Steps between C-alpha positions, in 0.01 A plus 500: 500500500314366806708520818415344835666613824511260795652644818553268792742370760461137391662371816501237352318459172192287576230343285280809509782725374575239237137502384506878458829504310379218275181694423700810422747326272209336316296819452753780456793587282734552793500470879708692750544306821614755755644355817429731789671517839824382346710680760347322800592151623308384807247233602238662273744543213735201531614480138750718319438667166703231327307217668164653406619557145609134482157383617332690216754407234477132586124501452486718188816395312326458167350852514814705570425730206153580642601642838767687689573482872596830657588589859272785597672725750309719740524878487481789741165607351202325345517723195866406435411132548231522230732690264764231560250237381426710191873536425556127539226427249611762248867401526421137430242522219586632157155462345206731551297394801133473409372362827659492845336297775605498862397179664434499871322271739317732740403847384327593824777421748828510313711813541700461177195490274356804680824685423496393135139613462567827682789586267356344185483844335880540512552173315565586139301221334179529299310196620554399863288232661485345843392142537422338828523126524388383838764348721225283642585234247427142590708241323412139459803299602336162452143414408417482868719778640470873450724764654479877532834650400632817656849633549436504875422129497815430298716704739346329804570163340860605438545616859340182637692284251172341398634323192174315432304823470777680311507221246132573433542878476807505276589366161730200543784691327477784754464254787819322390692829479411603853499165681866536605436844643217383725626156603 
C-alpha cells in the first residue's frame, strides 16, 4: 500500500495545497492530511480545526475513502513528535505499507522535514521517501494572469480583506466558506 503524508497548517486551504492533495489522491492508495498547529488561533492561524477540516472535505467529497484528516499535536520532544506520526499511521492503516512518502515543500528551510529526516531511523517502516514539491508554484488564473501562491500571501490577503486576490488564491468553495469570517 502506497501512503502519502501531507503535514501543513492549511490556514486556509489554498489552490497550491489543493494541487498537492489532488496529486496524492491520484497517485497513492491513501493520503494522511495532518493539520498542524491545531492548538493555536491567531492572525497567522485564524481557522479552527473544524473549519480547516471543512475546507478539505468540501473540496474532496468524492474521495473520502482515499484520505483521512488528522490533527497533529505538538510534543515536548522531536523524537516523540515523529513517533506520534508513526503511531497515527499505524493505527489508521490495516494493510501492509509498502511505500511511505512524506511530502514537504522546502527541504532546506523547513524545521519539520529536518526533524523527520533526523529521526527517520526510528520510524518503523521499510520504504520511507521524502518528496519536495516546490512552493514556488505559479498558477494561471486566466490566460493572461498568473499568480504565485504562498500561505503568506493568502494570510496577508485575509488580514487586508483583499477579496479580489483571495478569490484568485482559493477554490470558490473555500472562498465561500470563509467569506463571512473576513467580511
